[in-house]
N, C-alpha and C positions, 0 to 999 in steps of 0.2 A: 574885743579883737584889735589888733593894730589896724588904724585907718589907713588908705590908700596913701593919703598924704604924709602921714608919719612914716610909712615903709618907704615911698619914695626919698623923703629927707634923709633918713638913715641910709640908704643905698647910695645917695649923693655925698653923704658926709661921713662915710665910714674910714675911719683912719686906719693905719697898719697896725696889726695886733702888737701890744705893747711887750709880749713876751710869749714865746711857744710854750705851749701846757706841757705837763709831764707825758712822757713816752711809755707805753707798755707793748708787750707783744702777745699775739693769740696764736695759738698753734691748733690746727683741728685736725684729728684724727676721726674719720668719718665711719668706721665699721662698729657694729655691734653684734653680739650674739643672736639678738633677735630684736625686730622692731616693736616697742610697747606702742598699744592702739592709741594712746594719748600723745604720742611723742611728734611734734612738727618740726623738730631739729633736722639738719642735713645728715641724717644717719642711715647707713646701710646695712642689712644683714650680710655677713661675711659668709662666702660658700667657702668653707674650708679656711687655712690659714691666710690671714691678712698678707698683702705683699709689701712686708717691710722694707726690703732693699730698695725697691722700685719708688716707694712712697716716701723714703728718707731722702733719695736722691731730688726727687720733685721739690720737697721742702727746702732743700738746701737751694735749689735752683731758684726757685721762687723768691727766698730771702735775698740772695745776690743780687736778682734784678730789681729788688725794692730799695738796696742799699743808698743809692744815690738820692733819694726823698729824705733820708734821714741823718745824712754825713753830720758827724759832730754832736749828735744828740745821744743822750744816756737812756738805756732801757732801765726802768725800776721795777717791773713786774712781769711774769710771763705765765700764761695759763694754759694748760692742756685740756682743751674740751673736746666733745664729740657728739655722737657716737660713744664709745668707750675707750678712751685713751690707754686704760690699763690692760685692754687686750694686748697691747704691744709689749715686748720684752723689755726688762731692764736695760739690756745693751742698747736696744734701739733707742730709748729715751735718753740714754747716755750720749749715744752718738749725736742725736739732735742737738742736745744742750751744749756738748763740744763745738759743735759747728757754729752754734748761735754765739759762744763766747769769743770764738776765734774770728767773728766778723762785726759785732756790735760793742760798744762800751755797756757792760752790764756793771748797775750798782753791786757794790760788794755785799750788801745785805738784801738784795733783790728778793721779792717775794715769789717764790717757783710753785704754782698748785697744780696738781694732777687730779682730774676726776677718775673717780674708781668705782666699779659695780661690784657689789659684794659676791657675785657669783664668780668673779674672776680673782678672788685673793688667795694668794699662796706666800706663806711667811718669807721664804727666800727672795721671792720676785720684789717684794714691797721693800726689803732690806736694800736690794738693788736699785730702786727708785730713791731711796734715801740716799746712798753712797753716789748716786748720778747728781745730786743736787737738789732734788724735790724737797722742799722743806714745809710744804702745805697739802693735806689730802682732802678731798671733798668727795663723801661717800654717798652714792645714790640709794639711801634706805628705802624712802618713800613711805614705808610703814613696817612695823614689826607684828603684823596680823596677817597669819598665813592666807586667810580667805581674801583679804585685800590685797595682799601681794599678787594672789592668783589673778583676781579680776583685772589688775592693772598689767597683767602680762609679763610680771618680773620674772627672772630666770633664777632668782633665789628665793628662800624661805626665811622664815623667822630666825631660825637657829644660825643659819648661814650670816645673817644680817648680824648678829651678836657676835660671831666669831670674827667676822671682818673688823668690827670695831676693835675687838681686843687685839688682832694684828696689826691694827694702825696705831692704837696706843702704845704698841712695844716698839714702834719704829719713828713716830712722829710725836712732835709736842702741839703743832697746830692743826686742828682737824676740824672739818665741818661735815655735819650730817644734813642730807637733804631730806625732808618729810613733806609729805602731802597731806590735805585735809579735805572734807566735804567729797570722800571716795563713794563709789557705788556701793549703796547699803550701809554706809557707816554711820554708827550712832554716835551720841555726844561722849558716852562713856568710852567708846572705843577709840575715838579721837584724843580724849584725855589720857588714856593708858599709853598710847603711841607717844605723846609728849613726856609722860612720867619716865617711861623707857629711856628715851633719848637723854633726858636731863640726869638720869642715874649715871651715865657715863661721864657727865661733867665735861665735855668738850668745849674747846675755845669758842666753837661758832655753831650756830644751827641757822638753817634756811628753810623755812615752812611756807608753801606754796598752796593757795587755792585752786584745786584741780578745775581746769577749763577746758571747754571742748574746741580746740582749735580746728579750723579748717584744713583740709588735705589730712586729715587722721582718720582712722577706723572708727573712733569714738564719735566723730563727727558725724559719719556716714549711718551709724548704728548706735545712738546714744544710749548708755546705760542708765538707769535709774538713780538719781543722785539726790542728795539731801535737798531739802527746799531752802529758799533764802534765810528763813528766820532760824533754822537749824543751822545752817552754815555759818550765820550771825553768832549764834551762841558759841558755836565752835573757835570761832575768830576770838571771841572775849576772852574765852577760857583759855586758849593758847597765850595771847597777851598776858593775863593775870598770874599765870603759872610761870612764864619765863621771867616776868618781872620779879616775882617772888624769889624767883632762884638768882637773880642778880644778872639777868642778861639786858642788855640795853636794845631796843628795838630802832637801830639807827636808819633802815630803809623799809619800806614796804612789808618785804617777806625775810629781812634779814636780822640776826640777834646776835649778839656778840657779849661774851662774857670778860669783864677786865681781867688782864692778867699782870703779874709782876713783871713781866717783861715789856711791858706797854700795850699799845692797842691791838686788839685782835679783830678789829674790822677787817673785811677782805680789802686789801690795798688796790688789788686790781679793779674789781668791780667799782671800788669808789672814784676810780680814773674815769670808767664809764660815764658815772652819775654826775661827775663835776666837768663833763665836757672836755676831758683830756684826749689826748691823742693815742692811737694805737694801730700798730701794723697787725694785719690778719693774714695769715699764710696757711695753705691748704685747702681741700676741697670745699668750696662755698664761704669761706671764711670772708669778712668785711673788715676794711679798715677806714681809720678817718686819720688824715694828716694835713696838719695848720702849716700856713706858709705866712710870711709877714703880710701878704695882701690877698688871701683867699684861704678857703678850707675845702679840703675835698674829700670825697668819699669813694671806694671801690670795693668790687666784690669779684671773687674768684669763679672760675666754672664749678658747678656743684657735683657733677657727677665724678667719682674718684678716677675713673679712667681718663676721663676728657680732661680732668685737670692735670693729671701727670702728663699726658700727650701734650698739652700746651704749655705746662713748665718747662719742659725740656727745650722748648723753643724761646722761651722768655716771654711767653704771652698767656701767662696764667691767669691776668685780669680779664675777666669777661665785660665788666661795666665799670665805668669812671665818670664823676661828674664832680664840677664845682658847685658847691651849695649856695644858692642865691642868697642874698643878703635878707631877702623879704622872708625866707625859711628859717633862717638863724634862731628868731626868737622861740619858735615851737621847737626846733631840734634841741635848743638848750634846755629847755623847761621839761621836754620829755622824760629826762631823768633826773635833772636837779631837783625837781619837786616831788620826787619819789622819796627823798632824804628828809629825815624828820628834822635835821638842823637846817634845811634848805639851802640856801646859797647866799654869797654877799653880792653887792651890787657892783663891788669892785671886780669879783670874779667875770660877772657877766660881761662887762665891758671888756675886760681882758681877755677872756676866753672866744668871744665872738668878734671884736673890734668894732661894735656898736655902741651908739651913745644911748643912755638911758632913756632919751625920748623915744626909742623904738619900742619900748615896753611900757612907759608909764600909762597910757590909757587901758591897757589891760590890767596891769596892777591895780588901777583905780577900782574897776569893775569888779575884779576877784575880792579885793578888800570890802567893798561895799556889799558883797553877797557872803562874807564872814569866810572865804575860801582860804585866805591868807593873813598874817600878821608881818608888818613890815616897820621898821625904822629907817634911820639914815643909814645904816650899816648892812643891813641883812633882809631877806625875805624867807618867810618860813610858812609852809602849809599848815593850816589848823587841823584839828581833830575832824572837822567836817570837810575840811579841803581834800584829806588824806582819803577819807570815806567817798568823796565825789571827786575823785582825782582825774577821771575822764572829762568831766565837766571842767574842771580849772585848768586842763590842758588846751581843750578847745578854744580858750577864750585867747590863745595866743597864736592860732593858724592864721595865715596870711588871708587879708578880706579877699 
């Protein structure tokens, strides 16, 4: 851990940020058809049609009140998350993106991702998303096995999952499939079959997550029977082996990208999170991180959709805001940077936090001694052991 003396010295000697990091925009659509029993995201079952008109107005108002914090900065990625953003009409997504373009300087080749549920796929609607400017689709498949989809509370079946991917490939070149493993009652063979099916589509990106029982979820209150740790580890090994053989690079704990003719297929938006970049978050429960020359701030919007809409209309969508203390910055930075296979450069740590390297040297020394990282004069990378025991590695950077 960082010693109290080191932390105090870092706080006293902290320089201004050398440069502001890249800026992204996250847009939260909070409604879904049905709340999944494992989901701890800010999502709410829609009772009938979602209030598109009122919510769009609230999003635009939220963005308007945020603009003074980012004057002169360019946005290089947009991500529609949820909930289920694909519940909204193509016209609604088009209107939101038009409002964004009218207010911020958007990079010409900005990555614009929309999350989609296979149970909401309609060919014409997804052509509309593409025409609105969405250029990357992330599809929440989770599994291609009907019994496992039912256990996860998903509204689609395996046939709809395959149909969704086919519709997506008719309209988008850049597609991510979300899968989960270590599911209730899942065998190693069933896990491998899911991966093989996903690989058969040869999409640009795959995200494969270990199912965890998060607090405040139905699965946490009523845990289903899950594979034991040894079986889950075997699944993880099989996943990594199959994806590596298919040419997918495991660039982050759960993210795999296939090199493409047009360049890097890694998710630019998520990479910005993992590299301690800045992001505006608008919408119910959305979070944001904004750097200034002399400080870094975090903020969160009201979580309940109606409360968010009511407060956004008054220019008061932010429920919580704080300046991140210098003593917290090492852990904040490492929390995501050490998820990356490539790790981070020492220059990036200094540039993104405004702290000297002395703020993390004791923790780096301890982590290296335990075989959790490799480092040289340029960069720090988690070892295979460090990635396996990531929580232990991260704890070493907590404030004393």
